[in-house]
C-alpha positions as CSV (number, residue, x, y, z in Angstrom):
1,M,5.2,-13.8,-4.9
2,I,5.1,-12.2,-8.4
3,E,7.0,-13.7,-11.2
4,F,7.4,-12.8,-14.9
5,R,8.8,-15.6,-17.0
6,N,10.0,-14.7,-20.5
7,V,7.0,-12.3,-20.9
8,K,6.4,-10.6,-24.2
9,K,3.6,-8.2,-25.1
10,S,3.0,-7.0,-28.6
11,Y,0.1,-5.2,-30.2
12,P,-1.7,-5.6,-33.5
13,T,0.0,-2.4,-34.6
14,G,3.3,-4.1,-34.5
15,T,4.5,-2.3,-31.3
16,V,6.4,-4.6,-29.0
17,A,5.8,-3.1,-25.5
18,L,7.7,-5.8,-23.5
19,K,10.4,-8.1,-24.7
20,D,11.4,-11.3,-22.8
21,V,10.9,-9.8,-19.3
22,N,12.0,-11.9,-16.4
23,L,11.6,-10.7,-12.8
24,H,10.8,-12.0,-9.4
25,I,9.3,-10.0,-6.5
26,D,9.1,-11.8,-3.1
27,D,6.2,-11.4,-0.7
28,G,6.7,-8.3,1.5
29,E,9.2,-6.6,-0.9
30,F,9.2,-2.8,-1.7
31,V,10.0,-2.2,-5.4
32,F,10.3,0.8,-7.6
33,I,9.6,0.3,-11.3
34,V,11.2,3.2,-13.3
35,G,11.6,4.1,-16.9
36,H,11.0,6.9,-19.3
37,S,7.6,7.4,-21.0
38,G,7.0,4.6,-23.4
39,A,9.5,2.3,-21.7
40,G,6.8,-0.4,-20.9
41,K,5.8,0.5,-17.4
42,T,2.2,1.0,-18.2
43,T,2.0,-2.3,-20.1
44,L,3.6,-4.0,-17.1
45,M,0.9,-2.5,-14.9
46,K,-1.9,-3.6,-17.2
47,L,-0.6,-7.1,-17.3
48,L,-0.4,-7.2,-13.5
49,L,-4.0,-5.9,-13.2
50,C,-5.1,-8.5,-15.7
51,E,-6.4,-5.7,-18.0
52,E,-4.4,-7.4,-20.8
53,K,-2.7,-10.7,-21.2
54,P,0.9,-11.4,-22.4
55,T,1.5,-12.4,-26.0
56,S,3.8,-15.1,-24.7
57,G,5.4,-16.2,-21.4
58,N,3.9,-16.6,-18.0
59,I,3.0,-14.2,-15.1
60,I,2.5,-15.9,-11.8
61,V,1.0,-13.9,-8.9
62,G,0.5,-16.1,-5.8
63,K,-1.6,-19.0,-6.9
64,Y,-2.7,-17.4,-10.2
65,N,-1.2,-17.8,-13.6
66,L,-2.3,-14.6,-15.3
67,T,-1.6,-16.0,-18.8
68,T,-4.2,-18.7,-18.4
69,I,-6.6,-17.3,-15.8
70,P,-10.3,-17.6,-16.8
71,D,-12.2,-14.4,-17.0
72,R,-14.6,-15.5,-14.2
73,K,-11.7,-15.7,-11.8
74,I,-10.2,-12.3,-12.6
75,P,-12.4,-10.4,-10.0
76,Y,-11.2,-12.8,-7.3
77,Y,-7.6,-12.3,-8.3
78,R,-7.9,-8.5,-8.2
79,R,-9.1,-8.6,-4.6
80,Q,-5.6,-9.4,-3.5
81,L,-4.4,-6.1,-5.2
82,G,-4.8,-2.6,-3.9
83,V,-4.2,0.0,-6.7
84,V,-3.5,3.7,-6.2
85,F,-3.8,5.8,-9.4
86,Q,-2.2,9.1,-10.2
87,D,-5.5,10.8,-10.8
88,F,-7.0,9.5,-7.4
89,R,-10.3,8.3,-9.0
90,L,-12.4,9.2,-5.9
91,L,-16.2,9.4,-6.0
92,P,-16.9,13.1,-5.7
93,N,-20.4,12.7,-4.2
94,K,-19.1,10.5,-1.4
95,T,-17.3,11.5,1.8
96,V,-13.8,10.2,2.7
97,Y,-15.4,7.5,4.9
98,E,-17.9,6.5,2.1
99,N,-15.2,6.3,-0.5
100,V,-13.2,3.8,1.5
101,A,-16.4,1.9,2.7
102,F,-17.6,1.6,-1.0
103,A,-14.6,-0.5,-1.9
104,M,-15.6,-2.9,0.8
105,Q,-19.3,-2.8,0.0
106,I,-18.8,-3.9,-3.7
107,V,-17.1,-7.1,-2.6
108,G,-19.9,-7.9,-0.1
109,T,-18.1,-7.1,3.2
110,P,-20.5,-7.2,6.1
111,A,-21.6,-3.8,7.4
112,K,-20.3,-4.5,10.9
113,M,-16.8,-5.2,9.6
114,I,-16.9,-2.0,7.4
115,K,-17.8,0.1,10.5
116,R,-14.9,-1.4,12.4
117,R,-12.3,-1.4,9.6
118,V,-12.8,2.0,7.8
119,P,-11.9,4.1,10.9
120,A,-8.8,2.0,11.5
121,I,-7.6,2.4,7.9
122,L,-8.3,6.2,8.0
123,N,-6.2,6.4,11.1
124,T,-3.3,4.5,9.4
125,V,-3.2,7.2,6.7
126,N,-3.7,10.1,9.1
127,L,-7.2,11.0,7.9
128,A,-9.4,10.2,10.9
129,D,-10.3,13.9,11.2
130,K,-11.4,14.2,7.6
131,H,-13.8,11.2,7.5
132,A,-16.9,13.4,6.9
133,S,-15.2,15.6,4.2
134,F,-15.9,15.4,0.5
135,P,-13.0,15.1,-2.0
136,S,-13.5,18.7,-3.1
137,E,-13.0,19.9,0.5
138,I,-9.5,18.4,1.0
139,S,-6.1,18.9,-0.5
140,G,-4.5,16.9,-3.3
141,G,-2.2,15.2,-0.9
142,E,-5.2,14.3,1.3
143,Q,-7.1,13.0,-1.7
144,Q,-4.1,10.7,-2.5
145,R,-4.2,9.4,1.0
146,V,-7.9,8.6,0.6
147,A,-7.0,6.7,-2.6
148,L,-4.4,4.8,-0.6
149,A,-6.9,4.1,2.2
150,R,-9.3,2.7,-0.4
151,A,-6.6,0.5,-1.8
152,L,-6.0,-0.9,1.7
153,A,-9.8,-1.4,2.3
154,N,-10.0,-5.1,1.4
155,N,-6.7,-6.0,3.0
156,P,-4.8,-6.9,-0.2
157,S,-1.4,-8.6,-0.2
158,V,0.0,-6.3,-2.9
159,I,-0.3,-2.5,-3.2
160,I,0.5,-1.1,-6.7
161,A,0.9,2.7,-6.9
162,D,1.0,4.2,-10.3
163,E,2.8,7.5,-10.2
164,P,1.4,8.2,-6.8
165,T,3.2,11.5,-6.4
166,G,2.6,12.8,-9.9
167,N,-0.2,15.3,-9.0
168,I,1.0,16.5,-5.6
169,D,3.7,18.8,-4.3
170,P,7.1,17.6,-3.0
171,Q,6.2,17.7,0.7
172,M,3.1,15.7,0.1
173,S,5.1,13.3,-2.1
174,L,7.3,12.5,0.9
175,E,4.2,11.9,3.1
176,I,2.7,9.5,0.6
177,M,6.0,7.7,0.2
178,N,6.5,7.4,3.9
179,L,3.0,5.9,4.2
180,L,3.8,3.4,1.5
181,I,7.0,2.5,3.4
182,K,4.9,2.1,6.6
183,I,2.4,-0.1,4.8
184,N,5.3,-2.2,3.5
185,K,6.5,-2.7,7.0
186,L,3.1,-4.1,7.9
187,G,3.9,-7.0,5.5
188,K,2.4,-5.8,2.2
189,T,4.2,-6.1,-1.1
190,V,4.5,-2.6,-2.5
191,I,5.2,-1.8,-6.1
192,V,5.6,1.9,-7.0
193,V,5.7,2.9,-10.7
194,T,7.4,6.3,-11.1
195,H,9.6,8.4,-13.2
196,E,10.7,10.6,-10.2
197,Q,14.4,9.8,-9.8
198,S,14.7,12.0,-6.7
199,L,12.3,9.8,-4.7
200,V,14.0,6.6,-5.9
201,D,17.4,8.0,-4.8
202,Y,16.0,9.1,-1.4
203,Y,14.3,5.9,-0.4
204,K,17.1,3.4,-1.2
205,Q,14.8,0.5,-2.1
206,R,15.0,-2.1,-4.9
207,V,14.8,-0.5,-8.3
208,I,13.8,-2.3,-11.5
209,T,14.5,-0.1,-14.6
210,I,12.7,-0.8,-17.9
211,K,14.0,0.6,-21.2
212,D,12.4,-0.1,-24.6
213,G,10.4,-3.0,-23.1
214,V,13.5,-4.7,-21.5
215,V,14.6,-4.9,-17.9
216,V,18.0,-3.2,-18.1
217,E,18.8,-2.8,-14.3
218,D,17.6,-4.5,-11.1
219,H,19.4,-3.2,-8.0
220,V,19.0,-1.8,-4.5
221,G,19.0,2.0,-4.5
222,G,22.1,3.6,-3.3
223,M,24.2,0.5,-4.0
224,F,24.4,0.6,-7.8
225,E,27.0,2.6,-9.6
């Protein structure tokens, strides 16, 4: 469960990025967050990732209140999140397998579990045959799938995808989105931040629209006029 209660975020410059935001996302939901550049999407992401804290209001994610969470608990909170970035952020000197395994190694996962889990995740994202390839040897769409596999590595309850189709072609965009739908059906909460209206229209999921720091629409795609 993710809940924003009267959340405001302002900066020392005087910019108010979010104004009195209230929203609730249930476990297992699939949600698009949309809005033009500067609408507040990035700030929302940073608050969810605990990179910043709200100026006022409360953000509840599972058992954590992100407004009051102590710094020492943030790494544990983040383990329940899997994040997919637009620019992939893969390690160029590691293979596909090693990129996914690394995400597990840094949280102390036993080697035996890594050996069992990484192939299963790569199979989920249709990359089993690319396990020994380096990022430079695979396409942009395949790199994004590695990033998705890495986000799944520690079995998070929430997947956050920030413009996941921004750097890939339309066909690959559909592949990535179909994988996110598949992952959602496995019980994960999936949040996709995007400005690509065609994808939002195509997938008919819940859509939260932010404009000038305010939630202006919250509806199921295809049902809102």
